[in-house]
C-alpha angles and dihedrals in degrees: 000000000000129000091201122094121256121260091281132082146180085226089079107008093251121156139188116251092210130046089219114081135181103237098213096052101026088225128126108277088225110048113186133198089229093064116114091206111259094164129078092268089055092049090051089053087063106032101031113189092006089069089072087077131053117271092202103074126127115082094008141101119221131202141170118287095198117118097222115206091224127054139118092291089079087075131066122202118255124227138201136200104195134073133345134254123200094024141039120292089250122125091216092056103031095077135130089253091062098052106121113230102170122115135181127224095216125204139091091329110023118216118205119217120201090203133023090248134104130194104223128215121308135141106177137071114023097350095151094063092039091058093042092053090053091057092046092049091044104242145110124281129183132219104224129242120276092032094152089067089067092064113077089195098052111134131207132194118193089345094308128112112251100163128030108149096167090068088071089057090051093051092043092054086071101029096057089064098033109137100175099281129098130356143239113244131197115223118212126193122193094277093048089051093050090051092055095247095147093049092049093046095049100041101034104029104029096242109175103195139036130196118207112213124215109212116319100302106217090025096054091202127042116278125254112216120203113234120211101215149010089254092056090046091053091049093050092050090049088056090057102262124134110251125192124235097026107254090200092062104103092218091052092047091050092048090050091055089053093047090244098113128100117251113282118243130189114212133196112225121247109251114249100198123166130188089258097047094044094049089048092049093051089051091049092051092051091048089052089057106270108150093198136022121198136185127221116205136169139204097296126146113317091243089056090052090055092045093053092048091049092050090048088051096050093042091044094232109184100226140004119203118201117202116206106176134073117240143073139136100350099268094100117104110254097236093040090059089053104037109028133089143004118305112246094254090056092047088056090053090055095043094051091052093051093046091051089053092049090049091052088053092052092245129151112263117207124221106273126211125186123205138166126109100357120145108142136060091239090061091046091051092050093049093050091047099048092042096047133165094010104040102068104167140029126221120229110190116145094033094049091048090048089054090050091052093046092049090051093049093048089048090054090049091053091051089054091052097251137104124210108259096240091056099046092093089065097052144280107255137070090252094049095047103038101057095180093062092095091057090049090052087055089055101038106018118215090346087076089075089063095051108117113253091237090061090046089051095052091043090050091051091051090049089053091053092047093048091048090051090054090055094052093045092050089048086063092044091245114132098183120060088218089070095065119117143160090280086073091067132075115212113225099185139032088254089056091051091052091050092051091049091048092239101111093110093049118098 
């Protein structure tokens, strides 16, 4: 058997000609000379290097198609029928409604979270409603890397950002609904940092928090973006990006005019951080006025995970988010999304071990969030339990964005006087369909009726996750989410037992 997908993908609408496939290659077992090439091999025969990346980008989200043999499904959730922890042993008080979900990102400037959830970095699709829902739910959200590219009017001078008006819209999407919980954070990759994005955001736009990104998370390496023309290649190089081949080389420019030049690609540089440079950068950001500084890390080598946590400890970074699933905006290589990196549950195993060691050394331990492929409250519960007491929140990116897009589409349908057929049994008005509107009116008064339906949709989804968490916690007689631990999980496989014992990485 093979855990890897066949030689077909939704990333590029490729399909197998035959139903019979060779598991090791993923190719049709019977390959015929009459085939026009509907699989990924056939697509590569036409597009060459471009077939490394998805062809279906735009208004889409993309995630790994690999059926990993290890994930949170190898655990069941435990349950108990005696006592109560975190509240009185009183049936009137020990209810799902009284399970505490709030957390605090402690540090120089504490940030209160109303729920143990975070909306990780994104800056495409329905980002306005995604950020607004985070403020309404009372949690952290992150503006994704490369955000200046979303503003057609962004201006640079000598490779530095001098005008980026859209950033104010991004920040305001959260700030207009801010009720004292959570925070909107600006993520910076190495190119953003070199272009002075953080400096501009803090000093010109009032941004209060910055997230430093290690590598490209789901991508593993930096993305290469195909450029359509010599003119675009020249403009990108002028803005400080690496462009291959060099459009300023006269021979390359001449070849391009004759149609005899390879395709131009812009490429984000690999970050070359060190302990010294990262610690210095964190200090610089705080001196500029950043209230909080966060790190974003992925499933890199276990030694890199430890190194990042140790740097975060010495630099007193407020939070480190670890991303364990392939996917993202569509600039990740197809096979890298499927075949690279540690699954989230294995990252947690490594993170817990490092945090225990830091604790034994008397070192500061940052707030840790795990993300990557979560969509249900059962998965969130399992991640909080296996990562306890160090993993204190779970990131919900693709699912929360999907809810924002669904809410927006249903809102549009209502404006047009129609209701999607599958929802008609629930009602035909905004009030009948969006059941959390009453709660939002309690928070925002009459202004709640002007909240975009996409934001209501994402908020409603987060409330579902929170309510489901309360059920699972009460099932274990724990009425504070901070009391969860590995004892609240039941291992279903030997791998699961090793993960619970913290021995998965041992031979």
